[in-house]
C-alpha positions in Angstrom: 207.7 152.4 -34.2 208.8 148.9 -33.3 211.3 148.0 -30.7 214.6 146.2 -31.6 213.2 143.0 -30.2 210.1 143.2 -32.2 212.0 143.8 -35.5 214.3 140.9 -34.7 211.4 138.6 -33.9 209.6 139.4 -37.1 212.9 138.9 -39.1 213.5 135.7 -37.3 210.0 134.4 -37.9 210.2 135.3 -41.6 213.5 133.5 -41.9 212.1 130.5 -40.1 209.0 130.4 -42.4 211.3 130.6 -45.4 213.4 127.8 -44.1 210.5 125.6 -43.5 209.2 126.2 -47.0 212.6 125.3 -48.5 212.8 122.1 -46.4 209.2 121.1 -47.4 209.9 121.9 -51.1 213.3 119.9 -51.0 211.5 117.0 -49.3 208.8 117.0 -51.9 211.3 117.1 -54.7 213.3 114.3 -53.2 210.0 112.2 -52.9 209.0 113.0 -56.5 212.5 112.4 -57.8 212.7 109.0 -56.0 209.3 108.0 -57.4 210.3 109.1 -60.9 213.6 107.1 -60.7 211.7 104.1 -59.4 209.2 104.3 -62.3 212.1 104.7 -64.8 214.5 102.1 -63.3 212.6 99.2 -61.8 212.0 97.3 -65.1 215.5 97.8 -66.5 217.6 94.6 -66.6 220.6 96.0 -64.7 218.6 98.3 -62.4 219.7 98.8 -58.8 216.8 101.1 -57.9 214.0 98.6 -57.8 212.2 99.4 -54.5 210.7 102.5 -52.9 213.3 102.4 -50.1 216.2 102.2 -52.5 214.7 105.0 -54.7 214.3 107.2 -51.6 217.8 106.5 -50.4 219.2 107.1 -53.9 217.2 110.5 -54.2 218.5 111.7 -50.8 222.1 110.8 -51.5 221.8 112.4 -54.9 220.2 115.7 -53.8 222.6 116.1 -50.9 225.4 115.5 -53.4 226.8 112.7 -51.2 226.3 110.1 -54.0 227.8 107.0 -52.3 227.7 105.1 -55.5 225.9 102.1 -54.1 222.8 102.9 -56.1 222.7 104.7 -59.5 220.5 105.2 -62.5 221.1 103.0 -65.5 218.3 104.2 -67.8 218.4 107.5 -69.7 215.3 108.7 -68.0 216.6 107.7 -64.6 219.8 109.7 -65.4 217.8 112.7 -66.3 216.0 112.5 -63.0 219.5 112.2 -61.3 220.7 115.4 -63.1 217.6 117.2 -62.0 218.1 116.2 -58.4 221.8 117.2 -58.6 220.8 120.7 -59.8 218.2 120.9 -57.0 221.0 119.8 -54.4 223.4 122.4 -55.6 220.8 125.1 -55.7 219.8 124.2 -52.1 223.5 124.7 -51.1 223.5 128.1 -52.9 220.2 129.1 -51.3 221.4 128.3 -47.8 224.7 130.1 -48.4 222.8 133.1 -49.7 220.4 133.2 -46.8 223.2 133.0 -44.2 225.1 135.8 -46.1 222.0 137.9 -46.3 221.3 137.4 -42.5 224.9 138.6 -41.7 224.4 141.6 -44.1 221.2 142.5 -42.5 222.8 142.4 -39.1 225.5 145.0 -40.3 222.9 147.2 -41.8 220.8 147.2 -38.7 223.9 148.0 -36.6 224.7 151.0 -38.9 221.1 152.2 -38.6 221.2 151.8 -34.8 224.6 153.7 -34.7 223.1 156.6 -36.7 220.1 156.7 -34.5 222.2 156.7 -31.3 224.5 159.4 -32.8 221.4 161.6 -33.4 220.1 161.0 -30.0 223.5 161.9 -28.5 223.5 165.1 -30.4 220.1 166.0 -29.2 221.1 165.2 -25.5 224.3 167.4 -25.9 222.2 170.2 -27.3 219.9 170.0 -24.2 222.8 170.0 -21.8 224.3 173.0 -23.5 221.0 174.8 -23.3 220.6 174.0 -19.6 224.1 175.1 -18.9 223.6 178.3 -20.7 220.3 178.9 -18.9 222.0 178.3 -15.5 224.9 180.6 -16.4 222.5 183.3 -17.5 220.2 183.1 -14.4 220.9 185.5 -11.6 222.6 183.9 -8.6 220.9 183.6 -5.2 221.1 186.6 -2.9 
């Protein structure tokens, strides 16, 4: 059986690994989205996304749903990339929200389980005390 500290550490480590995976996947999608937008936009006549730096900035502001409006896609393919990044951004917000809510729910479930365990332990201790008191009362007194 694990101690409470070991269980918490294992849950925390799993959550940290999941968080790292999400951050890595998001960063990779931003990079791929930026490169795709750059490829689609750089040769368009009215394009604003014409350098890797601009493409990366545009991808970050798009995926975070900030969208300052200083850079935007003008080609149909660039706009499709933008929509894809917007969906990724909204999904990330939902994922973070779900993860935090799940963590809070797990805390509540663990608390209920610990309460049940403590109640059972208390009942066992009360039964022992009752037995000891009964044995003491049944034993003949000194002298």
